[in-house]
DOBA-67526 format. One record per residue (C-alpha): residue number from 1; residue in three letters; z, y, x. Coordinates in Angstrom, 3 decimals. Example, Ala and Ser with C-alpha at 12.3 -4.5 7.8 and 13.67 -1.06 7.14 Angstrom:
// DOBA-67526
+-----+-----+----------+----------+----------+
!   k !   r !       c3 !       c2 !       c1 !
+-----+-----+----------+----------+----------+
!   1 ! ALA !    7.800 !   -4.500 !   12.300 !
!   2 ! SER !    7.140 !   -1.060 !   13.670 !
+-----+-----+----------+----------+----------+
// end
This chain:
// DOBA-67526
+-----+-----+----------+----------+----------+
!   k !   r !       c3 !       c2 !       c1 !
+-----+-----+----------+----------+----------+
!   1 ! UNK !    2.643 !  -11.894 !    0.316 !
!   2 ! UNK !    3.318 !   -7.960 !   -0.750 !
!   3 ! UNK !    3.364 !   -5.717 !    2.167 !
!   4 ! UNK !    3.938 !   -1.613 !    1.868 !
!   5 ! UNK !    2.856 !    0.196 !    4.412 !
!   6 ! UNK !    3.968 !    4.083 !    5.268 !
!   7 ! UNK !    4.107 !    7.159 !    7.615 !
!   8 ! UNK !    7.839 !    6.671 !    8.639 !
!   9 ! UNK !    9.249 !    5.098 !   11.777 !
!  10 ! UNK !   10.731 !    1.675 !   11.914 !
!  11 ! UNK !   14.510 !    2.468 !   11.828 !
!  12 ! UNK !   13.489 !    4.818 !    8.298 !
!  13 ! UNK !   11.847 !    2.056 !    7.137 !
!  14 ! UNK !   14.764 !   -0.702 !    8.112 !
!  15 ! UNK !   17.280 !    1.686 !    6.562 !
!  16 ! UNK !   15.391 !    2.477 !    3.116 !
!  17 ! UNK !   14.628 !   -1.536 !    2.562 !
!  18 ! UNK !   18.504 !   -2.150 !    3.640 !
!  19 ! UNK !   19.451 !    0.465 !    0.758 !
!  20 ! UNK !   17.363 !   -0.650 !   -1.875 !
!  21 ! UNK !   16.989 !   -4.130 !   -1.105 !
!  22 ! UNK !   13.498 !   -4.823 !   -1.700 !
!  23 ! UNK !   11.912 !   -8.044 !   -2.230 !
!  24 ! UNK !    8.402 !   -7.519 !    0.074 !
!  25 ! UNK !    7.910 !   -6.203 !    3.380 !
!  26 ! UNK !    7.233 !   -2.817 !    4.894 !
!  27 ! UNK !    5.326 !   -1.764 !    7.876 !
!  28 ! UNK !    6.147 !    1.295 !    9.337 !
!  29 ! UNK !    3.066 !    2.701 !    9.921 !
!  30 ! UNK !    4.073 !    6.411 !   11.848 !
!  31 ! UNK !    0.921 !    7.003 !   13.732 !
!  32 ! UNK !   -1.415 !    5.902 !   10.704 !
!  33 ! UNK !   -3.193 !    3.275 !   11.894 !
!  34 ! UNK !   -3.315 !    1.009 !    9.444 !
!  35 ! UNK !   -3.509 !    3.668 !    7.007 !
!  36 ! UNK !   -7.137 !    5.287 !    8.916 !
!  37 ! UNK !   -8.397 !    1.499 !    9.329 !
!  38 ! UNK !   -8.038 !    1.151 !    5.506 !
!  39 ! UNK !   -9.445 !    4.833 !    4.820 !
!  40 ! UNK !   -6.488 !    6.039 !    3.277 !
!  41 ! UNK !   -6.865 !    9.984 !    2.717 !
!  42 ! UNK !   -5.042 !   12.781 !    4.052 !
!  43 ! UNK !   -5.103 !   16.163 !    2.265 !
!  44 ! UNK !   -2.879 !   18.966 !    3.334 !
!  45 ! UNK !   -3.213 !   19.866 !    0.008 !
!  46 ! UNK !   -2.011 !   17.296 !   -1.800 !
!  47 ! UNK !    1.302 !   17.076 !    0.517 !
!  48 ! UNK !   -0.254 !   14.859 !    3.058 !
!  49 ! UNK !   -1.187 !   10.942 !    2.435 !
!  50 ! UNK !   -2.789 !   10.267 !   -1.129 !
!  51 ! UNK !   -1.590 !    6.815 !   -2.312 !
!  52 ! UNK !   -3.748 !    4.148 !   -1.686 !
!  53 ! UNK !   -3.473 !    0.242 !   -3.191 !
!  54 ! UNK !   -5.472 !   -2.736 !   -1.773 !
!  55 ! UNK !   -5.561 !   -6.329 !   -2.224 !
!  56 ! UNK !   -6.597 !   -8.391 !    0.535 !
!  57 ! UNK !   -7.383 !  -11.841 !   -0.036 !
!  58 ! UNK !   -6.286 !  -14.980 !    2.434 !
!  59 ! UNK !   -9.546 !  -14.389 !    4.752 !
!  60 ! UNK !   -9.011 !  -10.998 !    5.170 !
!  61 ! UNK !  -11.438 !   -9.679 !    2.432 !
!  62 ! UNK !  -10.760 !   -6.685 !    0.180 !
!  63 ! UNK !  -10.925 !   -7.852 !   -3.143 !
!  64 ! UNK !   -9.797 !   -4.787 !   -5.099 !
!  65 ! UNK !   -9.073 !   -0.901 !   -3.583 !
!  66 ! UNK !   -7.939 !    1.824 !   -5.452 !
!  67 ! UNK !   -7.747 !    5.148 !   -3.668 !
!  68 ! UNK !   -6.027 !    7.895 !   -5.719 !
!  69 ! UNK !   -6.640 !   11.438 !   -6.511 !
!  70 ! UNK !   -3.323 !   12.491 !   -6.656 !
!  71 ! UNK !    0.111 !   10.972 !   -6.290 !
!  72 ! UNK !    0.875 !   10.021 !   -9.532 !
!  73 ! UNK !   -2.803 !    8.149 !   -9.969 !
!  74 ! UNK !   -1.403 !    4.633 !   -9.382 !
!  75 ! UNK !   -3.462 !    1.771 !  -11.110 !
!  76 ! UNK !   -1.441 !    0.161 !  -14.126 !
!  77 ! UNK !    0.855 !   -3.083 !  -13.230 !
!  78 ! UNK !   -1.062 !   -5.405 !  -15.939 !
!  79 ! UNK !   -4.392 !   -4.577 !  -13.958 !
!  80 ! UNK !   -3.252 !   -5.362 !  -10.729 !
!  81 ! UNK !   -1.420 !   -8.518 !  -11.998 !
!  82 ! UNK !   -4.731 !   -9.969 !  -13.690 !
!  83 ! UNK !   -6.793 !   -9.317 !  -10.944 !
!  84 ! UNK !   -3.750 !  -10.977 !   -8.221 !
!  85 ! UNK !   -3.797 !  -14.511 !  -10.862 !
!  86 ! UNK !   -7.770 !  -14.216 !  -10.568 !
!  87 ! UNK !   -7.477 !  -13.983 !   -6.798 !
!  88 ! UNK !   -4.822 !  -16.999 !   -6.530 !
!  89 ! UNK !   -6.843 !  -19.474 !   -9.198 !
!  90 ! UNK !  -10.028 !  -19.350 !   -7.121 !
+-----+-----+----------+----------+----------+
// end
C-alpha cells in the first residue's frame, strides 16, 4: 500500500485527493506526530518539512529510508521500484 503523509488537515487532504483522483491513500498529519515518529526533518531555512521517503514492510520494519537534503532531493523511481520488487519477492 502507498500512503502519502502530509501536514495538511483532513479537509484539505480530502479536497486534494478528490480533485487529483489519486490512486493511493493520504494521511493528514497536521500535528506532525507521524512525521516526528519517523524522524522527518523540519527546517525553517528549507521552508518547513523536508521530503522523506520510507519503505516499510508488512511487519512494520523500515526497509529503506531517504531523508532529503532539499525539496527536489527525491530518489529515482527505478530505485524505489527495485526495492519494492525485492520486498515483494522475499
